[in-house]
N, C-alpha and C positions, 0 to 999 in steps of 0.2 A: 212862488211861495208855497203852493201846494206841494211842489216837489220837495222843498226843504222840510215842511212839516212831516211829510211821510218819512223822510230820511231820519228825523229825530226819533219818531216812534219806532222805527226799525232798529236803530242803534240801542235804544232803551230796552227793547225786547231781547236783543242779543245779550246785553249786559246782565239782564235779569236771569236769562237762561244759564249763562256761565256761572253766575253766583250759585244757582241751585245745584249745578253739576259739581262744583267745588265742595259745597256743603255735603252732598251725598258721598263724595270720594273720601272726605275727612271722616265721616261717620263710619263708612265701610272699613277704613283702615284702623278704626279703634282710637282715633285721635280726639281732640276737643275736650269733652268733659270727663274722659277716662285716662288721664296722663299716666297713671301708675300701672296700668294693665300691660302685661308682656305680650308682645306681638309674636305670633307663631310664624316662623320663616321656613321655607322649603330650601334646604341646603343642596348645593349641586352635588351630584354623585361623586364619591371619592374615586380617584384614579387607582385602579387595582395595581398592587405590587406583585410582580412575578418573581418568584424565587427560583434559583437554579435547581433543576431536578437532582435527586441523589445520584452520586456517581457510583453506581453499583452494577455489576455484571452477573447475570445468571450463569454464563459460561464459566467465568472465573470461580464462582461459588461451587459449581459442579466439579471443576478441576481440583479445587482445594479439598472437597469432600472425598473424592476418589484418590487423591494423592498422586495423580498421573496426568500428564499432558499427552493427548493423542494427536500425532503429527502425520499428516499425509505427505508422502514423498514419492519420487519416481521409483519404478520397480528396479531400475539398475542403469545409472548413467554415470560413467566415470567422471570424477571431479565434483559431481553434484550430490548424488545419493546412490550408494552401492554398498554391498556387504563385503568385508575383507575375508581372508581365509579362515578367520575365527568366527565368522558370522556376525561381527559387529558392524553397525552402520557407520559409514564414513562419508565425507563430502561437504561441500559448501552449504547446501541446504540442510543437511543433517546437523551441521554445527550450529546453524541458526535455531533449529528446533531445540537443541540442548541449551543454548543460551536463553531461550524463552522459558524453558522449564526451570532453569536456575533463577531467572527473574521472578517468576510467579510462585515457585515452590521451594526455592532455596537449594535445589538439587538438580544438577545437570543430567543425572542419570534417570530422573523420574519422568521419562518420556517413552511412549510406545510408538514405534515407527510402523506406519500402515502403508505398505506399497500399493500404489494405485495406477491403473492405466489412465490414459487421457480421457477415455469415455466414462470412467468411474469417478473421476476426481470431484466434480461439482456435486454429484448426487451424494457422495460421501460427506461433503460439508453440510448440505441441506438436511440430511437425515440425522446429523449429529454423530456419525461414526467417527469423524475426526473433528478436532477443535480448531485446527489451522491447517491450511494447505500450503506447504512450502515445496513446490514441485515444478520448478522451471516453467512457470505459467505466465503468459503474456497478459498484461493489463490492457484490455480493450473495452470499448464502450458496450458492445453487445453482451459481453459476459456479465457485466454489472446489471444491465437492463433485463436480461432474459434468464440468467442462471441462478438468481437469488443469492448472489455473493457480493462481497465488497473487498476491494484491495486495500491493504494497509500501508503500502509503500512500494518502493523499488529497491531491490538489493543487487540487481545486475542489469546493466544496459547491454542488450545483445542486438543482433541483426541476423537476418537469414542470408545464407550464401550457398555456394555449390562446391562439393567435393568431387574431383575428377581424377582419373589416372594420369600420372605425369607423362606417360607414353603418348597421350593424345596431343601433347604440346600446345595446350590452349593458353591464351594470354588473358582472356576475359569471357564473361558469360555471353557476350554478343556473338561468340563463335559457336554457341550451342544450337544454332538454328537447325531444326530437324532432329535434334537429339532425343533420346529416351531419358526421362528424368524420374527417379524414384522419389516418391513423397508419401507422407502418412495420411491415411484417410481421415476425413472429418476434422481437419485441423487448419489453423491459420497458415501452416506451411503449404498445404495444397492450394489454398486460395491465393496466397502471395505469389506462388509460381505462375498460376494462371493469369493474374493481373500483370506480372512483369513481362511475360512473353507477349501478351495481347497488346500492351502499351507500346511495344517495340515492333509489332507486326512480324514476330518470329513464330515459326512453327515448332512444335514439340509434341512428344507423345508421353503423357503421364503414365507412370507405372505405379499404381496405387497399392500400398501395403496397409495391413490392418493396424500396425503400430510401428513405433520407431525401430524396434528390434527387427521386425520383419523387413522394413525398408533397408536397414543396414545389411541384412542377409541377402536381399535381392541384389544390392549393389555389389556385394562380395562375389556373388555368382555371375556377375556381369550381365544381369538381366536388364541393366540400364547403363547409360553412359555417364550419368551424373547423379549424385545424391544431394538433395536439398533439405536443409534443416537449419536451425539456429547455428551460428558459427561455433559457439562453444560446444554444441552437441556434435558437430562435424569433427572438431578437434578431438573430442572424446572417442568418437567412432574410429578415427584414424589410429589411435593408440592400440585398438583391439585387433587390428588387421595383421596378417602374417608378415607383411613387408610395409610398414607405415611410410617409409621414405619414398615409396612408389606412388604415393597419392598426394595431391596438393589441393589446398583451398584457394579458389579463385578470388581475386581482389574485390569482386562485386559484392556490395551489401544491398540487398533488394528490399529490405523492410526495416522498420524499427520494432524491436521486441523488448519492451520494458518488463523484466521478470521480477516478481515479488510475491509476498505472502497474501493469501486470500482467506477470508473468514465468512461465516454465514451472515447474511443480511439480517438485521433486526436487533443485534446486540452491539450498539455503537461504542459502548464502553470497552468491550473486549477488543473491538477494532482499534481503539486508542491505545490499549495496553500493548498490542502487537506492534503498532506503529512506533510508539515511543521506545520500546525495547530495541527495535531496529535502529532508530535514531541515536540511541545511547551508544551503540557499538560504533556507529559512524562518527559521532562526536568524540568518542574516546580516541580514535586515531588522530583526529584533527588536533586534539589537546595533548597528544603524546602519552596518553594513559594506556598501558599495556597489561597483558596478563601477569607479567612479573612485577611491575612496579605499582599496580593499583593500590595495594595496601599501604605502601610507603607514601604515595602521593596523597592518600586520604589523611595521613598524619601531618605531612610537611608542606603541601602545596598552599601558597597564599592566594592562588588564583580562584576568585569566587566561582567561575564557571566549572572548574575542576571540583571544587568543594560541593557545589550543588549536585553535579553528576554523581559523585561518590557517596552522597547522603550525609556529608558532614554538616552542611548548612541547608536550611529550608525544609519543606515538607513535601517534596516532589513525589516520593514513593507513596506516602499515605494518601495523597490526592488521587492516586491511581488505584488505591485499595491494596497496595503492596508495601513491603518493608522499606525503611529508609535507604537501606543499602542494596536495593533491588538491582540497580545498574552495576554496581561494584561486583556483586555476586555473578552477574552474567559475564562481565569482562574477565573476571578471574577464572571463570569456567572455560571459556573458549577463546578469549583474546578479543582485541578490537577488530574492526572491519578489515583493516589491512592485513592483520595476522591471519584471519580466516581466509582471505583471498589468497595470500601467498602460499599457505599450507595446502590448499585444495586445487587452485587453478593457476597460480602464478609461478614464480621462480623456484619455489620449493616443491613443485608438483610435476608429474609426468606430462601434464598439458603445457606447462610453461607459457601461459597466455600473458600478454602484456596488459597492463592496467587499462590503457586506452581511455575509453569513455568512463571507465570505472575508477579512474583516479580521483582524488579529492579535488574539490573546486579550486583550491588555492595551491595545487601542485604545479610543477613546471615540467611538461605541459599539463594544462588544467584538464580535468575531467568533469563529469556531471554529478559526482557524489557530494552531496551537500546536506549536512545535518540541520534539522529544525532546531531552534533554540530551546534549551531545557532550563527553564527558570520559573 
């Protein structure tokens, strides 16, 4: 019984305590005798809404103010960038410079070509001496990481090879064991040759030249048995020799060399403008838009992709800070990708290079050229 009595007293005390706590809680919350008083509430913090930054480019603004695009190119590489007998710049890269000038300024001639050596090219971008570098430059990780540049795309898929004298009667690079090989100093060319011979446990003697021109001259003097460079550059070098038919490019491709335009790091909008101009020319070929028919297709084509590309529908140009017909102007200035290739590197040129990897993705046989969607 004592235990039961103690239990009743304990339960009663707990009930009394709970009643007091509830009364205090109601009073603290402003309830009870003040039903009409508004209760202050602490609202949860609102989730911040992040707006897209303005799509503006200081590089584009400076180009528009000066009325000129400064384009860094090779000092002289047949097929890619060189001056003709009138002093006018010609070549694959030069035509892309003009197309970019047409896209951003409406005038393909509003471009200043700045010839650069391989050792000058990245400093010229960083210093603002050029707005874009279109100089047969390979897109590799270390260049983006160390040189303060960004690549906007690939306009030519190349690979490194060997040029030798036909009289040597060589069938492949594997027969170059013990050979003297001319290479350009401080370039991926020099590094690729070293990697290739080392991986195959072959011996060779590097004949290192200051630049491409010096390497070609050393080969012409027979200071070396083979000249190694990008295959497109070897084809160009062969055309300049006294007897081109006496030289042959071996079938070995010892590296991947994705060549494309580079810009200064830090202006991602300008990177986008260069990227999408390149893609517009690639897409134009895919869609059958040429230098000659672009105007007519802008009027007649029912294809939405063509109409967006040529500025008839949508606001693609203004989204980039350009005119609606930016791509149409570029295409009418220099032609689509295929036209630029044929004129400078392909069947209509002295190099007569096959499209190969640089064929459109949907060609037969297929290549690697594939335009990003413009919409």
